[in-house]
C-alpha positions as CSV (number, residue, x, y, z in Angstrom):
1,M,19.6,-10.8,20.7
2,H,23.1,-9.5,20.3
3,V,23.6,-6.1,21.9
4,Q,25.3,-3.6,19.5
5,T,27.8,-1.0,20.7
6,N,29.2,2.1,19.0
7,I,26.2,2.6,16.7
8,K,26.5,5.5,14.3
9,K,23.6,7.2,12.7
10,L,23.9,7.4,8.9
11,S,24.1,10.8,7.2
12,H,21.7,11.7,4.3
13,D,24.5,11.2,1.9
14,E,25.4,7.7,3.2
15,I,21.7,6.7,3.0
16,A,21.4,8.1,-0.5
17,E,24.3,5.9,-1.7
18,N,22.1,2.8,-1.4
19,R,18.8,4.3,-2.7
20,S,17.3,4.2,-6.1
21,T,16.8,7.4,-8.1
22,L,14.2,8.4,-10.6
23,D,16.7,7.5,-13.3
24,T,17.2,4.0,-11.9
25,L,13.7,3.0,-11.0
26,D,13.2,0.9,-14.0
27,S,15.9,-1.5,-12.8
28,V,14.5,-1.9,-9.3
29,S,12.6,-5.1,-8.4
30,K,9.1,-4.0,-7.6
31,V,6.8,-6.0,-5.4
32,P,3.9,-7.3,-7.5
33,V,1.3,-5.3,-5.5
34,F,-1.2,-2.9,-6.9
35,S,-2.9,-0.7,-4.3
36,L,-6.3,0.8,-4.7
37,L,-7.5,3.7,-2.5
38,D,-11.3,3.9,-2.6
39,N,-12.9,7.2,-1.5
40,I,-10.1,8.3,0.9
41,R,-11.0,11.7,2.2
42,S,-7.7,13.1,3.5
43,T,-5.1,14.5,1.3
44,Y,-2.5,13.9,4.0
45,N,-3.4,10.2,4.2
46,V,-3.0,10.0,0.4
47,G,0.4,11.7,0.6
48,S,1.5,9.3,3.3
49,I,0.3,6.3,1.3
50,F,2.3,7.6,-1.7
51,R,5.4,7.8,0.5
52,T,4.9,4.3,2.0
53,S,4.2,2.9,-1.5
54,D,7.6,4.3,-2.6
55,G,9.3,2.8,0.4
56,A,7.9,-0.7,-0.4
57,M,8.3,-0.1,-4.1
58,I,4.9,-1.3,-5.2
59,E,3.9,-1.8,-8.9
60,K,1.1,0.8,-9.1
61,L,-1.3,2.9,-7.0
62,Y,-4.9,3.5,-8.1
63,L,-6.7,6.5,-6.7
64,C,-10.4,6.0,-7.0
65,G,-13.8,7.6,-6.4
66,Y,-13.4,11.0,-4.6
67,T,-9.9,10.2,-3.4
68,P,-7.8,13.3,-3.9
69,H,-4.9,13.1,-6.3
70,P,-1.8,15.1,-7.3
71,P,-1.1,17.9,-7.8
72,K,-2.9,18.9,-4.6
73,K,-0.4,20.7,-2.5
74,E,-1.2,18.7,0.7
75,I,-0.5,15.4,-1.1
76,L,2.7,16.8,-2.5
77,K,3.9,18.1,0.9
78,T,3.3,14.8,2.7
79,A,4.5,12.6,-0.2
80,L,7.9,14.3,-0.3
81,G,8.5,13.6,-4.0
82,S,7.1,10.1,-4.1
83,T,4.3,11.1,-6.5
84,E,7.2,11.1,-9.1
85,S,8.6,7.6,-8.1
86,V,5.3,5.7,-7.7
87,S,3.3,4.8,-10.8
88,W,-0.3,6.0,-10.2
89,E,-3.5,6.8,-12.0
90,Y,-6.8,8.2,-11.1
91,S,-10.0,6.2,-11.9
92,A,-13.5,7.5,-10.9
93,D,-14.7,3.9,-11.0
94,A,-13.0,1.6,-8.5
95,R,-15.2,-1.4,-9.5
96,Q,-14.1,-1.2,-13.1
97,T,-10.4,-0.9,-12.1
98,V,-10.8,-4.0,-9.9
99,L,-12.5,-5.9,-12.8
100,E,-9.6,-5.0,-15.2
101,L,-7.0,-6.2,-12.7
102,K,-8.9,-9.4,-12.2
103,K,-8.8,-10.0,-16.0
104,K,-5.0,-9.7,-15.8
105,G,-4.9,-12.5,-13.1
106,V,-4.3,-10.1,-10.1
107,K,-5.8,-11.4,-6.9
108,I,-7.9,-8.9,-5.0
109,C,-7.6,-8.3,-1.3
110,A,-9.5,-5.9,1.0
111,L,-7.8,-4.6,4.1
112,E,-11.0,-4.8,6.1
113,L,-12.7,-6.6,8.9
114,T,-15.0,-9.1,7.3
115,D,-16.6,-12.4,8.5
116,K,-13.7,-14.2,6.7
117,S,-10.8,-11.9,7.1
118,I,-7.5,-13.4,8.2
119,P,-4.7,-11.7,10.1
120,Y,-2.3,-9.8,7.8
121,Y,0.6,-11.9,9.1
122,D,-1.0,-15.2,8.0
123,L,-0.6,-14.6,4.3
124,N,1.6,-16.8,2.1
125,E,3.6,-16.3,-1.0
126,Q,0.9,-17.7,-3.4
127,I,-1.0,-14.4,-3.2
128,F,1.0,-12.6,-5.8
129,P,0.2,-10.6,-7.9
130,V,-2.2,-8.9,-5.6
131,C,-4.2,-5.7,-5.4
132,L,-4.6,-4.3,-1.8
133,I,-7.8,-2.2,-1.4
134,V,-8.0,0.3,1.4
135,G,-11.2,2.2,1.9
136,N,-12.6,5.4,3.4
137,E,-11.4,6.5,6.8
138,I,-14.9,6.2,8.3
139,T,-16.8,3.5,6.3
140,G,-13.8,1.4,5.1
141,V,-14.0,-0.7,2.0
142,S,-17.4,-0.8,0.4
143,Q,-19.4,-4.0,0.3
144,D,-19.5,-3.6,-3.5
145,L,-15.7,-3.9,-3.7
146,I,-15.6,-6.6,-1.0
147,D,-17.9,-8.7,-3.2
148,L,-15.1,-8.7,-5.9
149,C,-12.4,-9.7,-3.4
150,D,-10.6,-13.1,-3.4
151,F,-9.8,-12.6,0.3
152,S,-9.6,-10.0,3.0
153,I,-7.0,-9.3,5.7
154,E,-7.2,-7.5,9.0
155,I,-4.9,-6.0,11.6
156,P,-5.9,-7.4,14.9
157,Q,-6.7,-4.7,17.5
158,Y,-6.0,-5.2,21.2
159,G,-7.3,-2.0,22.6
160,I,-10.7,-0.3,22.7
161,K,-10.6,1.0,19.2
162,Q,-11.5,-1.3,16.3
163,S,-9.2,0.2,13.6
164,L,-6.1,2.2,12.8
165,N,-5.6,5.3,10.7
166,V,-5.9,4.2,7.1
167,A,-2.3,5.3,6.2
168,V,-0.9,3.5,9.2
169,A,-2.8,0.3,8.5
170,Y,-1.7,0.5,4.8
171,G,1.9,0.8,6.0
172,I,1.7,-2.3,8.1
173,A,0.0,-4.4,5.4
174,I,2.2,-3.2,2.5
175,F,5.4,-3.9,4.3
176,E,4.1,-7.4,5.2
177,L,3.5,-8.0,1.5
178,R,7.0,-6.7,0.8
179,K,8.5,-9.1,3.3
180,L,6.6,-12.0,1.8
181,F,7.8,-11.1,-1.7
182,N,11.4,-10.8,-0.5
183,R,11.1,-14.3,1.0
184,L,9.8,-15.6,-2.3
185,K,12.7,-14.1,-4.2
186,G,15.1,-15.7,-1.9
């Protein structure tokens, strides 16, 4: 590793020079990932997932079941404007949403510990387009949705806990998918 010297933190204006705006979003290359939040309880987790979805520039976010959705103030506060930049829709029926995505040729992936889950970093570029399902903070992705999945991924845990916060786990998985897509694009 090369040691850098004289590192300068960028100002907000310098960072903004290289960022998309709401007016230029249509010209941005989105990663072919649809994300489905099934029965997430926390408005703050939903807001965080919106913000992460914007950072990775996903195709669309589905908020399903009793997952809270905008314009709840806690979501808007945590999302910091990303509810405007991320395409999203609410659907009471997650199963129906998954079935519609499958009809369009989208592969379905649960971020969940299953008897066949693979580490998130072992994915390959053939998975796109994909829908990443994340589930409830306590119970995870329901078996009903897992039954519709083409595969499942997990984030290996090395401590005493068996899972991460749903928004943190989502961030790890979604940026791995972004990395794979960037590699595929060349």
